[in-house]
C-alpha positions, -999 to +999 in steps of 0.1 A: -273-281-393-296-252-402-332-250-389-359-228-404-371-206-375-399-193-396-417-227-396-419-238-359-439-269-367-437-303-352-412-317-378-388-288-372-390-292-335-384-329-337-355-323-360-339-300-334-344-324-306-330-354-325-300-333-336-293-326-299-298-362-288-270-379-269-271-417-268-252-419-235-277-396-219-306-416-234-291-448-218-287-430-185-323-419-186-335-455-191-315-463-160-336-438-141-369-454-151-376-440-185-389-463-212-362-466-239-388-459-266-397-426-250-363-409-248-341-391-273-314-381-249-315-343-246-308-325-214-334-300-200-310-270-204-308-277-242-346-282-244-351-248-227-326-232-250-346-245-280-378-232-264-363-198-260-357-197-298-393-204-305-425-186-298-451-199-274-476-218-295-507-235-280-514-258-310-478-268-315-475-276-278-504-300-281-489-317-311-455-321-294-472-336-263-490-361-285-457-374-298-453-391-264-415-386-260-398-373-230-382-345-249-412-335-269-433-333-238-408-312-219-406-288-249-444-288-251-446-277-215-422-248-223-441-237-254-476-240-240-495-208-234-508-212-198-538-189-202-550-208-232-550-242-215-584-257-205-592-281-177-598-311-199-564-306-216-545-303-183-564-333-168-555-354-198-518-344-197-516-351-160-531-386-165-506-393-193-476-387-171-452-416-171-423-404-150-416-383-119-393-359-139-421-350-162-445-346-133-423-321-116-416-302-148-453-300-157-462-287-123-434-262-119-435-247-154-471-249-165-497-259-139-486-232-115-492-206-142-525-220-155-557-207-139-575-238-150-553-261-130-562-246-096-597-262-096-583-296-105-561-299-074-585-317-051-594-343-078-557-350-086-548-352-049-575-379-045-563-400-075-553-436-070-526-432-096-493-422-079-480-397-104-514-379-107-517-377-069-481-365-067-489-338-092-519-327-071-498-325-039-470-307-055-492-282-072-511-276-039-478-269-022-465-246-050-497-225-051-495-220-013-533-218-011-547-202+021-578-215+038-598-185+025-591-197-011-594-234-006-612-247+025-594-271+048-614-301+036-601-295+001-566-288+013-565-320+034-593-341+019-584-373+037-566-386+006-531-383+019-533-419+031-517-444+007-542-473+010-562-482-020-534-475-045-536-511-057-572-508-068-583-500-104-551-514-117-530-486-103-493-492-096-479-491-061-461-458-054-423-459-055-403-450-024-393-417-041-430-407-045-438-416-009-409-395+003-422-366-019-457-369-005-444-368+031-422-339+025-450-319+008-474-326+036-449-315+062-441-283+043-477-275+039-483-279+076-455-256+085-468-229+062-502-228+078-505-234+115-543-240+114-538-271+093-503-280+106-516-306+131-538-322+105-509-323+081-488-342+107-516-367+112-520-373+075-482-378+071-482-403+099-512-422+084-495-422+051-463-437+065-483-463+085-505-474+056-475-475+032-458-499+056-490-520+057-492-519+019-456-532+016-463-560+040-494-570+019-474-568-013-447-590+001-473-616+012-489-616-023-454-620-039-446-648-016-479-666-023-474-662-061-438-676-057-449-706-037-476-714-063-451-717-091 
């Protein structure tokens, strides 16, 4: 199939992605938690190869992200121009995350390169939504901010605890996300001795409160079951 490289619009990009789609991979992705309606079945290596054949394009990246598919959003991240991103766009994208794979990819390939993302870290780390909070923690870790650049209260704002995640309709964090948080906190503590002890305390609080949350969730589930 021939693609017109002179017209890198949304339709051409979608055509490329659908041509590379693998139904077996799409099925496997649904088994990993992706919504079947959001996947085409293209591996990241192929998406990155497609991105290399296209120029970075801020407007196209926004259009691809708006399509809402796993593959279009991964491609959007690769095609986005970091220096053209604004805080409102990045905040919107982070709050539209639907899977841990997309969270990791967004942080590693765009947020770490975008100056506008740096100032959003404390807000994301304080979010009640697990994927948003995880993006904040991961970005904080990747940036490796020193206390001179971000004061200790912003680095460890007291939001590493996992209580309150059930409020405002937020979903409970998965075990994978909890493990990621704990690993990031430990790593951050090792990188900076001045905040190391505080990082350890936050990790311990997170584990304790997560166990309490699980007990509460089990009680609520048992009560609902008994009422049926």
